C-alpha positions in Angstrom: 126.7 113.8 92.6 123.6 111.5 91.7 123.5 108.7 89.2 119.7 109.2 87.9 118.0 107.8 85.3 114.2 108.8 84.2 111.1 106.6 84.4 108.1 107.7 82.1 105.4 107.0 84.2 105.8 107.5 87.9 102.9 106.0 90.1 103.4 106.5 94.0 101.4 104.9 96.5 101.3 105.8 100.1 100.4 103.3 102.4 99.9 104.8 106.0 99.3 101.9 109.1 98.0 103.5 112.0 98.5 101.8 115.2 97.5 102.2 119.1 98.9 102.1 122.4 97.8 102.2 125.6 99.0 104.5 128.5 100.6 101.8 130.3 103.0 100.7 127.2 106.5 101.9 127.8 108.0 103.3 125.1 111.5 102.7 125.7 112.5 100.3 122.9 115.4 101.7 120.8 114.9 102.8 117.6 115.9 100.7 114.2 119.0 102.5 112.3 119.7 104.2 115.5 121.8 102.3 117.7 119.1 99.7 118.3 119.9 97.1 115.5 122.5 94.7 116.3 123.1 91.1 115.1 125.6 88.2 115.3 127.8 88.5 112.0 127.7 85.5 109.5 128.7 84.5 106.3 127.8 87.5 104.2 129.9 89.9 106.8 132.6 87.4 106.5 132.4 87.5 102.6 132.4 91.6 102.8 135.5 91.2 105.0 137.3 89.0 103.0 137.0 90.6 99.8 136.6 94.7 100.5 137.0 95.4 104.0 140.6 93.6 104.8 142.0 93.8 101.1 140.8 97.8 100.4 139.5 98.9 104.1 136.4 99.3 102.3 133.2 99.0 104.6 130.0 97.6 102.9 126.8 98.4 105.2 123.7 96.6 103.9 121.4 96.2 107.1 118.5 99.2 107.3 119.8 102.7 108.3 117.8 105.4 106.9 120.7 107.6 108.4 123.0 106.7 105.7 120.6 108.0 102.9 121.5 111.7 102.1 117.5 112.5 102.1 115.8 110.7 104.9 112.4 111.8 104.1 112.0 109.5 100.8 111.0 106.3 100.8 113.6 103.7 99.8 113.2 100.1 101.0 116.4 97.6 102.2 118.2 95.4 99.9 117.5 91.8 100.0 120.1 90.2 101.9 120.5 87.1 99.5 121.4 89.8 96.7 124.5 91.7 98.9 127.2 89.0 97.8 126.1 88.8 94.3 126.0 92.8 93.6 129.1 93.1 95.5 131.1 90.5 93.7 129.7 91.9 90.2 131.3 95.2 91.3 134.5 93.8 92.4 135.1 91.8 89.4 133.6 94.3 86.8 135.1 97.5 88.5 137.8 96.7 91.4 139.6 94.2 89.7 140.2 95.5 86.1 141.4 98.7 87.7 143.8 96.5 89.5 145.1 95.0 86.8 145.8 97.8 84.8 147.0 100.4 88.1 147.6 97.5 91.2 145.8 97.7 94.5 147.5 100.5 95.9 145.4 102.7 93.3 142.0 101.2 94.5 143.5 101.5 98.3 143.8 105.2 97.7 141.1 106.5 95.9 138.4 104.2 96.2 135.1 104.9 98.1 135.6 103.7 101.6 132.1 103.3 102.4 129.1 101.5 100.1 125.7 101.6 101.5 122.7 99.4 99.9 119.4 99.8 99.3 117.1 97.8 97.2 114.7 100.1 95.5 115.5 103.5 93.7 114.9 107.1 95.3 112.2 108.7 93.6 112.5 112.2 92.7 110.4 115.3 92.1 111.2 116.2 88.4 110.3 112.2 87.7 113.8 111.0 87.8 115.0 108.2 90.0 118.5 108.0 91.6 120.3 104.8 91.4 123.7 106.0 93.0 125.2 108.8 94.9 128.8 110.0 96.1 129.4 111.7 98.7 133.3 113.6 98.9 134.6 110.8 97.3 134.3 108.7 100.4 130.6 106.8 100.5 128.7 105.9 97.5 125.2 104.9 98.0 123.6 102.2 95.7 119.9 102.0 95.1 117.6 99.7 93.4 118.9 96.6 93.9 116.5 94.3 94.6 115.5 93.4 91.3 119.0 92.6 90.2 119.9 89.3 88.1 123.7 88.4 87.4 122.1 86.6 84.2 121.0 89.9 83.1 123.8 91.6 81.2 121.8 94.8 81.0 121.6 95.1 84.8 125.2 94.4 85.2 125.8 97.2 82.7 123.7 99.2 84.9 125.5 99.0 88.2 129.0 98.8 86.6 127.9 102.1 84.5 127.0 103.8 88.2 130.4 102.7 90.1 132.4 104.5 86.6 130.1 107.2 86.6 130.5 108.2 90.4 134.7 107.0 90.8 134.9 109.2 87.5 134.0 111.9 90.0 136.7 110.9 92.6 139.3 110.8 90.1 138.2 114.2 88.1 138.0 116.0 92.1 141.9 114.6 92.5 142.9 116.1 89.4 140.5 117.9 87.1 140.0 117.4 83.7 141.0 120.0 80.9 138.8 123.1 80.8 138.9 122.3 77.1 136.2 119.8 77.7 133.3 122.0 78.9 133.9 124.1 75.8 133.3 121.6 73.1 129.6 121.8 74.0 129.0 125.0 76.1 125.3 126.1 75.3 123.5 122.8 75.5 124.0 122.0 78.8 120.5 122.2 80.4 118.9 121.5 84.1 115.9 120.0 82.1 117.7 117.1 81.0 115.2 114.8 82.7 113.1 115.9 79.9 115.1 113.9 77.0 113.3 110.2 77.3 111.6 108.2 75.0 108.0 109.1 74.3 108.5 112.4 74.8 108.8 113.7 71.4 106.4 111.9 69.0 103.4 109.1 69.0 105.4 107.8 66.0 107.8 105.6 67.7 109.9 106.0 64.6 110.4 109.6 64.5 110.2 109.8 68.4 113.7 107.4 68.4 115.0 109.9 65.6 114.6 113.3 67.9 115.2 111.7 71.0 118.6 110.8 70.1 119.0 113.9 68.3 118.6 115.5 71.5 121.7 114.3 73.0 123.7 112.5 70.8 123.0 114.4 67.8 124.0 117.6 70.3 127.3 116.0 70.6 126.6 114.3 74.5 127.0 110.5 74.9 123.9 110.5 77.4 121.1 112.8 78.4 122.3 112.8 81.8 125.5 114.3 80.4 123.7 117.4 79.2 123.0 118.3 82.8 126.5 119.6 83.8 130.2 119.9 82.7 131.3 117.3 85.3 128.6 114.6 84.9 129.2 115.3 80.9 132.5 114.2 81.6 132.0 111.0 83.9 129.1 109.8 81.2 131.4 109.7 78.4 134.0 107.7 80.9 131.2 105.4 82.1 130.0 104.9 79.1 133.3 104.3 77.0 133.9 101.7 79.9 130.6 99.8 80.8 129.6 100.0 77.3 132.6 99.5 75.0 134.7 100.4 72.1 132.2 98.8 69.7 129.4 100.3 71.2 130.7 104.1 71.1 131.7 103.2 67.5 128.6 101.9 66.3 126.9 105.1 68.2 129.5 107.5 65.9 128.7 105.8 62.9 125.0 106.2 63.3 125.0 110.2 63.5 123.1 111.5 60.5 121.5 114.9 59.3 117.5 113.6 59.1 114.7 115.5 57.1 111.5 114.1 59.0 111.6 110.3 59.1 114.5 109.8 56.8 118.0 110.4 56.8 119.2 112.9 53.9 121.0 111.4 51.0 122.5 112.9 47.4 120.7 111.4 44.6 122.8 108.1 44.6 121.5 107.4 48.2 124.9 108.9 50.2 124.0 109.8 53.4 124.6 113.3 55.4 126.7 112.6 58.1 125.9 114.7 61.1 129.6 115.8 61.2 129.1 118.1 64.0 127.8 116.0 66.6 130.4 113.4 65.5 133.1 115.9 65.7 132.0 116.9 69.5 131.9 113.0 70.7 135.0 112.4 69.2 137.0 115.1 70.8 135.2 114.6 74.1 136.5 110.9 73.9 140.1 112.1 72.9 140.2 114.3 75.9 139.2 111.6 78.1 141.5 109.2 76.3 144.1 111.7 77.3 143.2 113.1 80.5 143.0 109.1 82.1 146.6 108.5 80.7 148.1 111.6 81.4 146.6 111.9 84.5 146.6 108.4 86.1 148.7 106.6 83.9 145.8 104.4 82.3 145.5 103.5 78.7 142.0 103.5 78.6 141.8 101.1 75.8 143.8 98.2 78.0 140.7 99.2 80.8 138.0 99.1 78.3 139.4 95.4 77.4 139.9 94.4 81.2 136.2 95.9 81.9 134.8 93.9 78.9 136.2 90.5 79.4 135.1 90.8 82.7 131.5 92.0 82.2 131.5 88.9 79.9 132.5 86.4 82.4 130.4 87.4 85.2 127.2 87.6 82.6 127.8 85.1 79.9 126.5 85.3 76.5 125.2 82.3 74.8 126.7 81.7 71.0 125.2 83.5 68.4 124.3 80.7 66.7 122.0 79.5 69.1 120.2 82.9 69.9 119.3 83.4 66.1 116.6 81.7 64.1 112.4 81.8 64.4 111.1 82.3 67.6 114.5 83.0 69.1 116.6 86.0 70.4 117.2 87.3 67.2 115.5 86.5 63.7 117.2 89.1 61.6 120.3 91.0 60.7 120.6 94.3 59.5 123.3 95.4 57.0 124.1 98.9 56.1 127.6 99.5 54.6 127.0 103.5 55.8 126.3 102.7 59.3 128.7 99.8 59.5 132.8 99.7 59.6 134.9 96.8 59.1 132.6 94.5 56.5 135.0 92.4 54.6 136.1 93.6 51.2 134.9 90.5 49.3 131.2 91.1 50.6 131.6 94.9 49.8 132.6 94.2 46.5 129.6 92.2 45.8 127.2 94.7 47.3 128.8 97.6 46.4 128.5 96.0 42.1 125.1 94.8 43.0 124.2 98.7 44.1 126.0 99.9 40.6 124.2 97.4 38.4 120.7 98.4 40.1 121.4 102.3 39.4 122.9 101.7 35.7 119.8 99.2 35.0 116.9 100.9 36.5 118.5 104.2 37.9 117.5 102.4 41.6 120.0 102.3 44.4 120.4 99.5 47.3 120.0 101.3 50.7 120.5 98.5 52.8 119.9 94.5 53.5 118.5 92.2 55.6 119.0 88.8 56.8 115.8 87.4 57.8 115.1 83.9 59.9 111.6 84.2 60.5 111.0 80.4 59.1 112.6 77.5 59.5 115.1 76.2 57.0 114.9 79.4 55.2 116.7 82.5 55.0 115.3 85.8 53.3 117.5 88.3 51.7 115.2 91.1 51.8 116.9 94.3 49.6 115.6 97.5 50.4 116.1 100.0 47.5 114.9 103.5 46.5 114.2 105.3 43.7 116.5 108.8 43.9 113.9 110.7 41.6 110.8 110.4 43.5 109.7 111.7 47.5 112.6 111.5 50.0 112.4 108.3 51.9 110.2 106.5 49.2 111.3 103.1 48.9 110.4 99.1 48.0 112.0 95.6 48.9 112.4 92.8 47.5 113.0 89.5 49.1 114.7 86.7 47.9 114.7 83.0 49.2 117.0 80.7 50.6 116.8 77.5 51.7 119.0 76.4 54.7 120.5 74.1 56.5 122.4 74.7 60.4 124.7 71.8 61.5 126.4 72.9 64.8 126.2 76.9 63.7 127.6 76.1 59.9 125.0 77.6 58.0 124.3 76.3 54.4 122.5 78.5 51.9 120.8 77.5 48.4 118.7 79.8 46.4 115.6 78.4 46.2 114.2 77.3 42.8 111.8 78.8 41.5 112.9 82.5 42.5 111.9 84.8 43.1 108.5 85.3 44.5 107.2 88.9 44.2 107.3 91.6 41.3 110.0 93.8 43.0 112.3 90.9 43.3 111.6 89.7 39.6 112.3 93.5 38.8 115.8 93.6 40.0 117.3 90.2 40.0 118.9 90.3 36.8 121.0 93.7 38.6 122.1 92.4 41.6 123.8 88.9 40.1 126.9 89.5 42.5 124.7 90.1 46.1 122.9 86.9 45.2 125.8 84.9 44.1 127.5 86.0 47.6 125.2 83.5 49.4 123.8 81.4 46.9 125.9 77.6 47.5 127.7 78.9 50.4 128.5 77.9 53.8 129.1 80.5 56.8 129.6 80.0 60.6 127.4 82.2 62.5 128.9 83.4 65.3 129.8 86.7 67.6 132.5 88.6 65.6 134.7 89.8 68.5 137.9 89.0 66.5 137.0 91.1 64.0 135.3 94.1 65.9 136.3 93.7 69.4 134.0 94.0 72.2 130.7 93.7 69.9 128.8 90.9 71.2 125.5 91.5 71.5 125.8 94.5 69.1 127.0 92.8 65.8 126.1 89.4 65.0 128.1 87.6 61.9 128.4 85.2 59.2 131.8 84.3 58.2 132.2 81.9 55.1 133.9 78.5 56.1 136.0 78.3 53.0 137.8 81.9 53.5 138.0 83.5 57.0 138.3 86.7 55.4 135.1 86.8 53.5 132.1 87.8 55.8 129.7 90.2 56.9 127.8 91.4 59.9 124.8 93.4 61.2 123.0 94.9 63.9 120.6 93.4 66.0 
């Protein structure tokens, strides 16, 4: 079983070193990796013994030994020794400890792999993929591509964790098989050439490419491209994604599954999107089977395990507060709010949005498609209202920018509608039709923050503004 990721381009460089030897030289030295490499145990080995071998009877090998690699002809380099403890510490905190918190130490002692082998580079495959991890009969796991690991890089932490949950999922499934109903949900779309699903394979237009790429797995009811490879990897990819990505990530995928006509979502004359109900149903059915499987087969509440896992990720690779990351030249400079793609927006915001949408339809025959909050200029927030005309070609739309003067004191954002206003023709044309939306922001103060208390496990997915005068009045959007 292999956990692989596709690499868009692969350049191989073969360097051959030729050395000579005289007839008198004795070729009697031991071969490294076959008994000739010995070392005095040091702090790394002591840490491994304390955290893995003694409590769980798990061996962690990091010294170079090509025989540990299943395909010994591959060019794989050793792991950097200074990364051994950081990597294994992350794995313990984000994989072992959450399971222990839910099921106890005996569960890990019984079912976990008994050996880890660590390597520095990925294993490159002839089909253009790279292998990040392998598992052998539930007893050994090889983790590759570790030399670029950074504990501060949350994406890298999640990648390792995804690999761990993928491989451990295989162990669980080998001990107690998931119901055959799982593979019946999408029986026709498994493919040995799943690795052809990658960004850039569909169109030179990046917007169209993204739409077609996502349609080739999410749109068919698969959680990742790799889950299309076979029924077993489909199951463990769903489990791994639910745990590594969290509940908000999964729901965000579901909420963004629509039917497209070229570059644009199909919609009716009032702007209501046509959902991809087939893909949504398939993914939700798969999730339901995974949840039931973990509960019925292993006595594990998946929601509880998700919470423990996401908490461990946040502690191991903390993310700064949202206010410090939002603004001109910062990590995030915009928040995109589309009520048709989000669930959980406050009723007060939705009322203001819906009233503005109704006013625009009644007054001008137009409708609001979505809005964005742009923070690209100091002391200014631009409310961009993206609106459409249902009588003309699908996808034809316009935007109107309304500016607000801002002050931000320790995450409290004050907004004042700029005078004179608006600044462009489109804004002037629709301003009188959307007073409720403009009033929602004008002369108001908001806390700029993550909204995990509102949408659990949503940090880095959504960022929000919560009114200081009413914590039940808020909005959030994708970043």
